[in-house]
N, C-alpha and C positions, 0 to 999 in steps of 0.2 A: 923525104919531104912530101913527094907526090902522094905516097900511100897515106900519110897522115892527113893531108888535105882531103883526100877522097873519103877517108873514114869519117872526118868531121862533117863533110857534106852529107854523107849517108845518114849520120846521126841527126842532122838538122832536118832532113827530109822525113825521117821516121818520126821526129817530134811533131813536125807540121801536120802529119797525117792524122795525129790524134788530138790536135789542138781543138779546143771548143769552138764551135761555130754556131752562132744564133741564127736560126732561120725565122724570118718574119714574113707573114703573108696577110694581105687584106682579105676579109671575108664578108660576104653578105648573108644575113639570115633574117628571119621574119617573125613577127608577132602581131596577130590580129590585123593582117593586111599591111602592116607598116614594115618597110625595109630598114633593117638595122645594119650599120656598117662598123664591123669590128676589126680587130687585129690580133692574130694569133702568133705567139713566139715560142720557140723551143730550141734546145741545143741538140744538134744531130749527132754529137759525140756520145750522148747518153743513149743506151739501147733499151728497148722494151718499153712497157707502159710505166707511167709515172704519175704522181699526184698533179692536180691541176688547180690553178688559182685564177679567179676572175678579178679583174681590176676595174673599179668603177670610178669614172672621171670626176673632176671638180665641176662646179656649176658652169664653167666655161664650155663644157662639152667634151666629146672625144677628140683629143688633140695629141700633139707630139709628147706632152708630158706623160699622159697615161700610157702611151706606147713605150716610152722610155722605161717606165716602171715594169711593164710587161717583159721587156728585154732583160732587165735586171733579174727578174724572177727566173727567166729562161736560163740565165747563166748559173743559177743555183741548182738547176736540174729539174725544174718544174715546166709544165706547159702552161702558158698564161694567155688569157684572153682579155684584151682591153675592150670592154663592152661599149655599146652605144645605147644610152637610156633615152635620148631625145628623138631618135629616128632620123634616117637619111644622113647620118653623120653631121647633124646640125651643130654649129658652134656659135657661141656668143662672143662679140668683140666689145661689148659694153655691159657694165653691171646691170643696167635696166633689162636688157634682153636675157642675161644670165638668170636673173631673179624670176623672170617670166617663165623661162623654160623649166627651171627647177620646180617652181610652184605647180606647173601643169602636171608634172610627174608626182610630186609629193601629195597632192590632193586626190590622187587617184591610185591608191595602193594596189588594187587588183591589176591595173594596167602595169604598174611598176613591177609587181611580182611576175607577171606574164613575160615582160621584156627581160627581166633578170633570168628567169628559168629558161627562156629561149636561148640565152647564152650558155647556160648549163647543159642544155640538150645538145647544142652544137659541139661543145667540148667533149661530151660523152661519145660522139661519133669519131673523134680524132684517134687515129691509130696509136698515137704516143700517150694516150691518157688512160689511167685507171679510173673508170667511171664511179668507183666507190670511194675515191679519195679526192674530195674537193673542198676548197676554202675560198674566201673572198676578202679582198681588201678594198678600201675606198678612201678618197680624199675629199674633204670639204663636203659638198653635196653627196658625193659617193660614199663618204664615211657614214652619213646618216642613212643612206640606202642600205648598206650592208648590215647596219644595226637593225633596221626595220625588217630585213629578210630573216635575221636571227629571231626577232620577236614573232615573226609569222610562222616560225618553225620549219623553215626551209632546210632541207637535208644537207647541211654543210658541217665539216669537221671543226671549222673555226672561222671567225671573222675578225678583221683588224680595221679599226677606224682611226684615220689620221686627221686631226682637227675637224672631225665630223660633228654635225649637230646631234646633241644627245637627247633632246626633248622629243616627246611624241604625244599625240592625242589618244593613242591606243596602247596603254602600258602592257607589257608582256604579262601573260597569264602564267600562273605556276605550272611547271611541268611541260610547257610548250617548247621552250628554247632547247635545241639540240646541240648547237654550236658552242664551243668555247669562245670567249670574247676577250679582246684586249682593245682598250681605247687610249689614244694618245692625244693630249690637248695642251694648250699653252695657258699658263697662269695669267698672262696679260691679254688674253683674247676676249674682247668685250662681247663677241658673239656666243661664247661658251663660258659664261661667268661661273664663279664658284658654286652658286646656288644650283645651277644646272647640273654640275658635276655631282653634287650631293644628292640631288633628286634622282639622277641616273643610278647612283649606287643603291639608293633605297629601292628603286624599281627592280634592279637586278637581284637584290637580296630577297625581296618579296616573291620574285619569280623562281628563286632557287637556281639561278644561273651560275655557271662557272666562269667568272669574269675577273678582269684586272684593269685598273685605271691608273694611267701614268700622266702626271701633270708636270710640265717643264717650267720652272721659274724663269721669268723674263721673256718667254716665247709668246708671240702674237699669232693671229690667224694665218694659215697657209705657210707655217714655218718650214715645211718640207720642200717648198717650191722655190728654186733659185730666182725665178722671175717675179716673186712676190713683191720685192722692194720696188721694182719698176712699176708694177701694176698698182701698188698702193699709192705711189706718188702721182701717177697719172690720173687716178680716179678718186684720190683723197679718201682711201679706205685704210682701215687698220690692218694692213697686210705687211708681213715682214719675214724674210728668210732667217732661220736660225740654224747655223751649221751644226752646233752640238746636238740640238734636239732632232734635227734631220738624221744625222748619222746614228745617234743612239737609238732612236725609234726603229730605224731600219735593222740594226743589229738585233734588237729585241724581237723584231718580226722574224728574222732568220731563225732564232732559237724557238720561237713560238711555232713556226711551221714544222720544224723538225719534231717538236714534241707532239703535236696533234697527229701527225702522220705516223710517227713511230708508235704512238699509243694504239692506233688502228691496227698495226701489224702485230702487236704483242699478244 
């Protein structure tokens, strides 16, 4: 009996030693004299260099939700950086402030690109990262940002937008987009009406982009965020969590990332 117990204990220890462990660390980086406060996550049970994914926050700013998504990506074997597009880790606690912060970035695309690429450059210096394999995902405000980075021709293998704004004042030009694109939105999202979805499709077709658009029936804005219901009620906004849309879009992202990085290696 003692020998059996000892064997079982050794087996447990052996298993524990190879169990996945997500390492998360806060990082400061800079763009045009502004300090940006990010969060890098990776799984130390994976060895060697791996693809990296930038996570761009909602209009509320770099918060626990963005870090949670970075941790989820780390568990999949990627190194992820939850970026800071506002500077100094600034967060909004009211929609008026969120709209102001987001507008400041959106109306200055050179600044937005510089801050985004500062995050890319930070990741390229990480010992766990293959600097030639990068993608980006974004939520709400962040979804619009990653789409704009694709429009700008930033060197990414792919971008995924979750309930991100699809419109732009500077439509993509033919041949400029390098990244594969996937966009997830809700059919009941008044911020992203059907007309915006159709205009986006037309823009992508004209640009010759490799893209896919997924629209979830019954889903409203911020459908991936479990806090959306509370925020929607508190501020009387059309925000609502949708478990099906959240889980399905994430699973589609998992497949998307495997495809874009496997294609690079082929």
